N, C-alpha and C positions, 0 to 999 in steps of 0.2 A: 495347524499353527496358533498363535496368539494374536488376538488382534482386539482394536475396540471398535465395539458394536453398538450402534442406534437399534435398538428393538421396538421402542416406542417414541411416537412422533412428541415433541415436547417435555423428552426426558433425555437426560447426561448419557452418554455411552457408555457398556460395561466392560470390562475388561473379560476376556471370554475366550474359549475356543473356537475357531474357525475353521470350514473348508479352504485347503489349499487352493488359491488362483490357479484358473485354467489358460494356459496361453493358446490364443486361436487369431486367425484374421490378422497373422503378422506380430502380434505381440509376442514377448517372451517373460517369464517370469524372472523379477529379479529381486535383490534380497535388500530391503528400505534399510537406511542409515538416517535419515533424519526427517520428519516433517513439520512445517510450523504450524501454530496454532493460530490461526486468523480471524476473523471478524468475518471473512469469505466461508473460510472451512467451517465455521459455526454455523452461518446461515444456511450453505448449501444442505450439510448434514441433516440441519433441522425441518428442510423443506421448507426455508423461510423466504428464501434468493430465488428469483425468476431464473438464475442455471440450473434448478433442482426440480425444474417442470419435470414430469413423468417418473422421477427416481420411486420405488418401492422399495418397503421394508424386507429386510433387515439393512442397515447403509453402513459402510466404512467410512469415518471420515478422513480427511485428508487429500486436499485437491491438488496438490503439487511437494515435491520435497527432494530430497537426493538418491539416488538408488545406486546399486551396483550392478550391472550388467553379468549375464552370464560367462562373456568372454573377459570379467575383471575388470573393466571402466565401470569410472566412478560419474555419475551424470545428475543434471538437474532434469526433471520431469512435471509436465503440469497434465494431469491426465483427466481432472473434471468429471469424475466418473462416480457412481455408486457404490462402487469399491474403491473406496480410497489408501492411502499411504498410511495411513495408522495401526499398522498391521506389520507382522516380522516378515511376509513377501506379498507382490503385487505383480499384477498384468500391466505392462507397460510396453509403447512402441518404441522402440531406439531410433527410429529416423526423425522422432520431433525432440529427440533429448538435445542438452547442450552440455559440452564437456567441463567438469568442475577440474580447474588448476591444481596440482598437485600441492601447492603451500597454500590452498584455503580450505580449512576445517570444514567437515559435512555439516556440521551445526548452523556455522555462519553461512555456507554456501545454500543450505534451506530456506533459512530467513530473509535471504536479500531478494530475491525476485517478485514475490508478490508487493513490497513496499518499492523496489529497485524498478520494474518495466511499470507500475502504477506511474512513478514519479517521473519519468522517463517519457512516457506519452504526453501527461499533463503537460509538461514545459515543452517540448518540443514540437508536438501536434496540437493540442488544444490552446494553449497559452502563445505559442510561437514564440516563446523568449529569445531575445537576441541579444548579442553583446551591448553591455550597459544599458540593459532594460530595469527599471524600476520593480523590485517584484515583492510583494506582501503575501507570506506563508500563513493562513489561519489555523490553528491546531499543529501547529508545528513542533508541541513537544510529543507527538506521538511518533510511531517508527516510521509512515510514512513522512509525514512533515519535516521530519527531522532530515531523511533521505531527500526530500525535495531542496529541503533549504541547500544542504551539500552541493546537490547536483546542480543548483542554479548556478551558483558561483564558479564550482572548479570545472564544469563541462560544459556548461551554457552561455558564460561570459556573463553573465548581470551585473551589471555596475552596483545596484546596491541590493542587497537582500533583507528585509524586517519580516522577522520571526514573532508570531503571537500566539501566545497560548496561557495555561493556567498554572502550570506547574513552575515557579522561579526558578529551584535547581537547574532544570532543563532549559528554561531558557538562558541562564547563565551557561551553561555548556555548550549551546548553540552557537555563541557569541564565538567560543573557541574553535569553532569547526566551517564557520563560513558566513553566520548572518551577522550583518551590519549594525543591526539596532533589534531589542527584544521589549517588546512589551505584552503587560499582561491583560486578561479580558476585562477586568476592571475599568480599564483606561482606552479600551479601545476606540469607543467611538471618536472620543476627541483627539487622541494621540493619532487616528487613522486622517481624520480633518486635517489636523495641521500639518502632518506629513505629504499630504495628497495637494494641500497648497503649497507647500515650499518645492516638491518635487512630485510632478503626476504620476502615479502610479501605473505603470504599462500592463501588469499582470497582477491578478489574487488568486491564488491558488486555494482553494475551501475546502477542509476537512472535517467542518463544524457543522454548517448549516444552522437553523432554529435563532435566536438571538442572536449572536455574534455575526452571523449572515448579514441580517436585519441591519443592526449596527455599523458594519461594515459599508455597506450600500448606499445609507444616509449619508455616511462619512464622504464618500464618493462623489457627491453632488455638492460639495463644499466650496468647489471654485467657481459655481455659478453658471447661468445660462451663457455666458459670456467668457467663460473659461475653457472654451470645449477642450478636451482631451481624451482620443480612444482608450478605453482600459477593458482588457480582457480577464472576465470574471470566470473561472473553470471550477465549477464544484465536482467533486471527488468523494467526497464523504459526509456521514449526516450523525455524528457524536454526538453533537449538542441539539437534535431536534428534526424529524421527518419533514417538516412544512416549515414556511417562515410567510409573514403578512409585506408584500410587497407592491407598494404606491405605484402607482401608473406614472407618477411624476417621475418618480425615478431614473427609470428608462427614457422618457420622454425630454429629462432635464439634463441629460449628460452622455456619454460617450461611450456607456457601459453595454458590452455585448457580453450573452452570456451562453455557456455550452456545459456538458456533463462530461464525464470520463468514468466509464465503467463497463464490464462485460457487455461487446454489442456496440459501444458508441463510437470508435472509432474504426474505419476502414482495415480490412485485414492485412493490409501490405503496411498500416504503419504498426500494428500491432506484432508483425513478423519483425520488421527491420529493429524495434525495440528488443525484440528477445535475440535476434541473430547478430546485431551491431552492439545494440546496448549493454545487453547481459553480461558477453564476453568483457567489456570495455568495465564497466562496474566490478566485475569478478579481478580483473587486474589490478583495478585500485584499491579492491580491499587488500590484497595480498602485497601491496604497496603502502600500506598505511595510510593510504589516501580518502578512503572512506570508512566511517564509524559507523559500526549497528550493534548494538549492545544485543545479547541473547541469554537465555537459561534454558539449559538444557532439562528436560523432565524425563525421566521412565515411561516408558508406555502403560507399565501397569499403574502409573498413577494418574492416568486420564480422566478417573471420575472427580478425583478433587481437582485437578486443575481446569477443567472445563468449565465451571462457574465462578472459579474463584477471580477477584477481582487483578486486572494486570496491571503489574507496575509499569510506571509512564514510560515508554519509550524502549522498552524491552522486550522483545518478542520472544517467545514462550516456543520450544521446540521440541517436539516429543521424538524421541529416540527408542527403538525396540529392545 
């Protein structure tokens, strides 16, 4: 079969022939229909993510996607394996699969779970967003951030959602799908400070880290020591930097609590609920036009070109055999 294969660490995959997958241990060989090109997919396949510990070359990228089982069912699977879904066929375990509704196409269905489940866990578990909460999403112009903005309002009932990002066109679009206000990163510190004094933020979802997180954390102290308000700061992504300079005074002089969301950060029951309850609901929202997720389908044969190409802001690349 044809597959995208990483034969050397730190080099993009090549489109080449590869042996057929073998079914064992309850797995079946399924036909791959679509698999998203995410930061997780890149990191795991290149051996740079903690989830790829123990992987040996050669590696086939593609940690999740939509496949068609031998019995004809179309399902979403998450395999997190060294032999992934950037191939014509893959070995999968059907008992861990989520059915894909007939009225949701395979490309969109493959693109949704990575940002959707992450956003769901961030909002429900880590940020504990309740109806009426004031929520700030840093990096809202990205795929996962934009999904979180929409879910915060439509599913979790946030009273006010503020989207922050760099792409002004995407920020304008976010106003049409759930954001009550949009601010650019250039005005981040001043605007967050003013908004926090006006109506304190209950939760912050951060997909950027680095300087934007530093500016936001400092702004969340603007109410002063007499203006206590608990703010749950949830770190999810690091597109703007892997580290921050955090003054001890920021935590001592405010009601900020911090935690992260990623593989291994939530109890298994929380992750399972997001997949078994949250994902079907999000599929239904896609079908009803209540959730927007721009995608671009790319043939598997073009994987070498798209692997290192800059991704359009807010558009998920999905590889199709």
